[in-house]
N, C-alpha and C positions, 0 to 999 in steps of 0.2 A: 309561830305554833303552827299555821294550817298546813307549810311545807312537812311536819315533822311528822302532823296526824296523815298526811297522805303515804310515807314513807311506812306508817305503820300499819296502813290500811292494806299495802303492798305486801308487808311480810304477813298478814293474815291470809292472804291468799293464796300466799306461798306454801301455809303451812297446812293448808286443806287437804282432803281427801286427793288421793290420786286420781281417783276418776273426775274431779273436780278440776284438777292442774290440767286434765285434757282438753278440757271443754273450755273455749274462751268467753263462753255466755254461761259461766255458771245459775244453775237453777235455785228457784227461789224455795228451799225447802229450811227445816228445819235446824238440820247438823251441817247445813252451808252456812246461815247467818247464822247460829253462836258462832263458830269457829272465826267466822270474819267478825262477830262482835267484841269475843275475846281477844283478840289482833288488836282493834282499836280501841275500845273504851278503858281497858283498864292504864293503858297508857295516857289516853288523855288526861284522864282522871290525875295522874301523878304529873305529868308535867304543866298542869294547868293548875295544880295547890285547890282540886275540887271535892268536896266530900263525899260524894257519893251520887250516882245516877241509876234513873229505873228507864228498860227499854221495853216495849213492847210492839211485838207486828202482827198484824193483820190479814189475812188472806182469803179470798173464798166463803167467807162467810162465818170466820172461827179465828182463836188465835193461834197465830204460827209458835211463837215463841215468846214467851214473858222473862225477862234478864233483872236481873239486880247486881251492882258494879259498887263497893267503895262500902261505905256505912252512912245508915240513917243516923247515929247515934254513934261521935268518934269515941266521945270518954268514956261509954258504955262497951265499945265494939259492937254496936249493934247492926246487923248486915242488912244492906237493903232488898227488901223482899217487894217484887213489883204487884201481891196480894193481899201484903197485911200493911205495909209501910204507905202511910198518908203523905203527898204530898201537895205543899198548894199550887195552883196550878195557873196561879194568875189571869193574864186577859181570855186565859181560853175558856175561863169563866162565862165570858161573854157569849161564845155559841150558844150555850145553855140559856142564858136569856134570851137568844135571836132565836131560837128552837120554838121557846116558851110563846113568845110574841108571832110567832108564824101559826102556833096552834091557835091565837085568837084569830087571825087573818084569816085563816082557814074555817074557822067557826063564823066569820061575816061579823065578829064584834070589833074587829079594826081595820081598816083601809090603809094602805100604805101610802098614799096618794092623802091623805088628809091631813090638815093641821093637828098638829098634838098639841095645840091649847083642847082641843074638842074633847081632849081624854084627861086633860089634868084640871085641879082645882087651884093651881096659879098659871100667871099669865108668860108664857117668855114672849118677850117684845119682840115686832117685827124688824126685819133687815129691812131698810128701802122699801117697805111696803111689802116684803115677802116673808111669806110665814115659813115655818120650818114643818116638814113631812115625816112621817115616819118612816119612810125608803130614806131620806134624807139621815133619818141617826144609824140607820142599818149600814151604810157607807161613808159613814165617816164623813158627811159634807153638811151638817146644819151650820159651819163656820165659826164653831166657839174657838175663842181659844183657851189654853191652858187652864185648869183647874189644880192647884197644888193643896192648897188648907186642909187639912184634915183628911189629907190621903192615907194616913198612916196613923194608928192608934196602938199603946201596949195592953190598955185598961178598958177591958169592953163596959166597965160599970162608968165611965165617964166618957167613954167615945159616942158622938152624935149620932143617931139612925141616918142611913141614907137618906130618908123622906124628908127630914131635918136640914142637911145640907143641902141638897134641891132647891129647898124655898128657900135657906138664904140667903144666897146669892146665887145670881143667874151670869156666867161669866160672859164678857163682850162677846158678842157675833163679829167677826172679823171680817170675813168672807162672804159671799153672797150664798144662799144655798145653794148645794149640788154643781158647784164650781170647782172648789179646793177641796183634795180631801186634806183632814186634821183630823188624826185619832183624837178620840175625846170620850174620857169617861165619863166625864157630866152628862154625855149623848148615851150613853148604854145604861146610865142608871137613870134616865128618863123611861126608854124602855123599859125597864125593870118596873118603875112606879107604874108606868101602866097597864102594865101584867099584875100589878097588885091591885089597882082602883079598877079595872076592870072583871076580875075574877072573883073581889071580894074579900081574898084572904090573904095572909102574909107572902110575900115572895117567895121565903123559906119554904112553906107551908105549901105552897102551889107546887116547887119546883119537886119537892117529895113526892106529892100527888101524881103530878103531870106529866113530870122529865125523868127525875131519878129512880123511884120507884119501878114502871113500868118496864123499863129496861133493866130490874135488878140489882141496881147501883145499889145496896145496901150499907156499903160502906164508905157515899159519899155524902156530901151536905155543904150546904150555905150556910150555915149558921157559925155563928163568931159568938164567943168562943166553941168548941167543938165541947158538942155532948161527952158528957164523962166517961162512957162507954168508948169512945174510940181515942180520946186524950192518950192512952200510953201507945198507942200506934204510927200519931204523928212525929214525922222526921221532925229532927233539931235543925234549924237553918242556920248559915253560916256565910260571912263574908267571903271566907277564903278557911280553906279545911284546916291551914295552918293557926287561923285564929279562934274566937270562944264562941259557943252556941250561943245563938240571939233569939230574943222573945217570939212568942207567936203576934203575929199580924193580924190585929182588927184593920182590915182594909172599910175605908170611909166609904166609897160608893158601892156598896158588895154588889151591885147585879155587875158589876165590871170588872171585880177580882176574887170574889170570897171562897169560890170552891175549895174545897178541900178533897182529895181523891187518891183512891192507890191505880196503879197502870194498869189493871185490870179492870175496873169499872170504867175509866175511860174508853177502854179499847171497846166494851160495848156500846157504848156511843158511838166511835168509831164504826163499828159495825152496822149499826140501825141507818146511819146517814150514808154508807157504801150499798146499801140494800133498799135506798128510797124510804127510809124512815121507819122501817121496818128490823125488831129483833126478836125471830121465832115468830112466835103467836102475838108478842106484842108489836101496839105500833105507837109511836110519837108525834107521827105527819102520814098525812096522805102522800102518793109516790108524787102526785101533780105539784104538791108542796116545796116537798123535797127540793125540786125539779128546779122548782123556781129559785130556792137558795142558793141551788148549787151552779147556775146558769144563767144568771140575770148582771151581768157586767155592768159598769159604768165606767165607760170608755173617758179617761181626760186627756192622755199621753199616748200616741202610736207604742203597739211593741212590747211596752214592759205590762207587768202584771196589774190587774185591778181589783177594786171592790166587788163583791159579789153581796148580796143580801145577808151581810153577816162574815161568810168565811171571804177570804182575799185569794184569789188567785196565784199561785206559785210553780207557775208550768216551767219545766225542765226539759229545753231541748224539743219546745214542741208537743211534750206529752202533757196532759191535762192533768193538773194538781190543783187541789185546794185546800187550806191550810187556815192555821193561826197560831200564833204563840202568845206566848205569857212570861210577863218577868214580875214578882216584887224585888223587895229589897234583896231577901235570898236564894229566892228558889226561880228559877228559871226551865221554861219546859216550850216546847213546837209540838205541833201536829200536824200531819200530811195526810192528804188522803189521794190515793192516783185514781181517781176516781173514776175511768174509764177500765182500771184491771182490775178491779176488787182489792186492792192492796192500802194499806195503811200503815203507819209507824207514829208512834209515840213516842217522848225520850225529856225526862226530867231531872233534874239538878238541883242538889240541896244547898248551892253556892256558888257563887260565881267566879271565885278565885283570882289567879293573877288577872290584871287587866281585864280583858274582855272573854278570857278563857272559855266559857260555858258558852256564851255566843258562838264564838268560833268551832265549837266543837259542834255543837245541833246543826250549822251550816255544811258543816263539811262531812260531817253522818251523812246528812238527807242526798249531799250532792254523790256521795262516792254508793250510798246506797242503789240512788238510780243508774247511775251507770254499771254496776254491777248485773242488776236483776232487774233492770228497763232499760234499758239500751237502747240508744237511737242513734245507731253508726252513720246515715247519712247525714245527720243533721247539719245544717250551716246558717249563720244568723244574717248574711247576704254579702252581695259581691263585691261588696266596699266602695269605696270613690277614687278619684283620680288625687293628687298629690297635692296639686294646688287648692282645690277645694277643701281638702282637709285640712290644711293648712287653715283657711281662710276661716272654715268652723271652729275651729280648734281657739282661734283668736277670739270671736266672737263668745265663745261659749266660757273664756278666761274672769276671771271677776270673783266677787262677794258677792253670799249669796245668804238666808235664811230661811230658817225651816217654817212650814205653815203650823208647824205644833210647837207651839209656844206662848208664853206670856206674853200680853199686847198692851194692858190697859193696868198693870201694877208695879211696882217696884221689881218685882220679879224680873221684868223685862232686861235686867243688866243681862240676867242668863243667858239671854242670846248673843253678848260681846264674846263668850266662852262656847259657847254653841256653834258659832257662825261657820258654815262652809266655805269654803274656797277652791275655786276650779283653776288649776294649774294648766298653759298652754305649754308642752315641753319641747315646742320649734319644730318637732319633727311630724307632726300632722296628729300626735296622739296627744292624750289630755290626763290628767289624773285629778281625783276626790279628795279631798283632805280626809273624809270621813271613811274611806276604804283603801284601807293599807296593807303592806305586806308583812311579813315576818319582823323584819329589821325595821320596820316603824316607818316606812317610805311610800307616799301615794302609789296605790298601783296603776299601769298605765291602760286607757281605754282607746281603742282603736275605730272610726267611724265604718261601720257594714250599709252606711245607706244613708243619705241628707240627713240629718243630726240626728242620728241614730248610733249611739256605740256598743261594742262589745270590751267585756271587760278581760284582758289579756287570759290565757289561760281556764276559762269559765263561761261559761253560757250565759253570763247575767247580761242582759240589757240596760243600758242607759236613752234615754229619752229626750229631747227639750222640746219647748214651744217659741216659734220667734214670732213675734212683732214688729210690723215696722221697719223690718231688717235686723231686729239687737234679737237677743237672746233673754228672754222676758224668766222663762222657769225651765226647772226638769227634773226628773226624777228617773232613780232607778231601780230596777229588781231587789229584793227584798224589804222596801220600801215603799214602793211607788202607790201599795193602793191607799197607803194614807199617811203619807207626807209629800209634800212638795219643798223644795228649793227655788225661792223666789229672791228678785234685788230687792235692795233695802230700799226704806221709804226714802223719802229726800233729806228727812228730817235727822236720818239715822245711818245717814251716807257714809261710804268707806273712809273718807279721809278723817270722820268723825272721831274715831276711835285712837289712832296717830296724835291727831289735836288734842285731843284731853292726855293722855299719855305725855306730851310734851308741858302742856300747862303744870301738870301733878309737877315734873321737873324744876320748870321753872320757881313753882311757890316750893321745892323742896331746898332750893339754891338759895331762893331769898331767905328763907329762913335763915340756913345755917349760917351767909355770908352776915347777918345779925351778931351773934357771941365771935364771929372771927374778927369782924371790923372794930369790935370792942376790945379783944384781947390785944389787935395790933395795935389799936392807940394807945394802951396800958402800955406796952409792953417797948414801944420807940417813942412815948410821949407826944401824938400825933395830936392838934387839935382839930375837934368838928366844927367848922365854920359855919354849919346851917342856922338858920333860926332857930327860935323855938317852936315855932308855926312848923317848919320843915322838917323838925327833927320829930314834932308829934306824929304828922302825917307819916311819915316814913317806919314810927313806930307802929301805926296801927293798919301800917299795910305788912309788915311781918307778921303782929298776931294773928291778919284775915287771912295768911298763908297757912300760917301754923295749925288754924282751927278747920279749917279748909279740908287740907291733906287728912288732918286727923278724922273729919265729916265724911269721907271717902274711904279708910281704913275701915270706922267704922259701919259702914255698910258694906264691905268687904266681909269683914270678919262676922256679921250680923248673918248674911246671906248662906254664909261658907257652914256656919254653925246649925244653919237651920237646914240645909240640905246635906249635910251628914247624917242626919237620921232621921229619916223624915216623922218622924213621929213627933220633930219639933217645928213642924207646920203645922203649929197649933194656937188656940187662942192663949197660950203661957207666955207667947211675944207679943202681944196686942199691947201693953201698957210702953213696953221698949221701942214697938216700930212707931205708937205715934210719937214719945219726945224725941225718936231718931228725926220723923218729918219735923218737928216742929224746928227742932236745931239746926236740921238743915234749912229751912227757908230763911231761919237769923241768919246762920254762917254764911250762906251763898250771896244775899243781898246785900249782907253788909259787906263781902269780900269787897265786890263789884264797886258800891261807895265808897269803899279805904284805897280802893285802887285809882278809881277817879281822881280822889281829891288830892293823893300823892302824885299824879299824874299832871294836874293840877299845878300844885306846888314845884314839881321840878319843871315844868315844859316854862312857866313865866319868871322862874328865877336865871343865876346865870350858870347854872351847873354844866361840865362836860357834855358831850353829845352823845357817849355813851350812856350816861345816866338815863338821858331823857329818853334813847330806845329802852331800855331797859324799863323805865317805866311806862310808856307805852305798851311793852311787851305783858306786863303782867296786867293792866285792862285787859288786853287779850286773853291773856289766861283765865281771869275770872271771868269773863265773858263764856268763854266755852266750856269751864266748867260748870256755869250756870245753864247754859245749852241742855249739856248732857243730863244734868236733872232734868231740866223739864221732859224732854227727846225719852226719858228714859223713867220717867213718874216718880222720880225719887222725893218730888215736894207736895207731890199731889194726890195720893193714891189711896191711901189711908189702909186699912188691915185686912181686905178681902184681897186673895190673890189667887 
């Protein structure tokens, strides 16, 4: 899709006025931007099966252009209106929460380097004696695992308040604070709760009074459900334009994603941050506080984008850009401020579309915008390395990695099996990353531009790796490096475990299928089973164990798949079934190991053929691998918090 969007952007450029055609560097004006957007966005929506989008560009203290494309309500053919239509902006809400928190910092009511427990009425346990600081919250480095339960609901009457969710379960801290970016909605919700506790008013009220109100964002709100006067203006959300409209989402950890706003209101927020915290006569931050937010990076890996205080870097060819993206199930948005140029752009879609179409569109939109209006013609990522070094480093990079943003202590850690990242050594000095693919689905190539820093072919995006004791320990790349790291898996979840587990399941299925087949063969050909009664009983229990173990794993796959297919299923309504599945898993897995050992004992002591003895030992191994998998991924001991 990215290649098609580039062709569409080129066509838009060719359709611009003759004065633009004569100028190799088009000026950032409303006519030119509108013509460019007209050639880019409608094509992207159609090709990507995206319902609608809004785009707003600000420049030099005012809105340059505001555009709506497609439909806010497909059934009613209601067009997108950047001024009237409300969009769910997802995690862009976090910027408002961070701004509110920084207001308390500049008043001296909160310290960035204080233990968060000093502002809470419940306790976050230390990790290795180290507390979490407010700064850790703002840089996504408190070390929390992912929290999924109660992420989204559709019924506001039964949805727990975010304060309740914070106190109900604290995600396990899997990294030392300040060491590893791991995007955390829980951490942002903690920040929102601090704002609420210190100010003494509900977060929604604080936002209205101290952030949204002063900026004139009168059509924006953190309230869920929407106030009645705003409900008719809310865009419908869709998985894809070809599908049905979806319900309004109640975001569980509200400070991390509850904001609903029209594009023109988001423009006011962008303008305030571009102007050091002020919009006209209104001020939401002092200049020094805004500069602190925008210019305090946390460097974990060299060269790649970093977390700031709330914002993250999205630098482009050396040009300083600060940004934040936002995604709910149905809405997908991004905001970027070209902070030294007085320019900002916001885009939001009301559906993901085919594959990751909305994500692809917004990445390409910002890249083409910067290339067209803010070019850096002489930029170079680096001189490169020699062929031998490139080959050696590619070989070191190759292998299996896991995302730092992950569930770790619950059964949801099974999702790490499908979310794992592979780095491919192409044997020509380049590497591929399974998460970054081209239009045909193949991993794109990265070329090394300096030791352990790679550049994506056809892009300015960089990838950087950390080497420890001669081995690559972790890496990340632009677009995700501020809040995600990819590291080698723990020994208990080493790369051999997944293929070994799949082989064990195949062995169990083969054993189960062999049971009725052998019975039919004996009946058809009059064959006599020469096994003793005890041997036959052990054989029968092994087959039962194989069938029930495979059924148990299929039940887990179906359960997690159902829960993840609609995030509202990540709730208490599955608790009883999860407890049942946990108990059955313990019985099934331990019973399977016992049955396999009993059967192997009978076979090895008897006078069976060598192949039967080998298969009996293979089944012992298969049952133990299955048990190992269950322990490693918390299938039998994690409870119903996740």
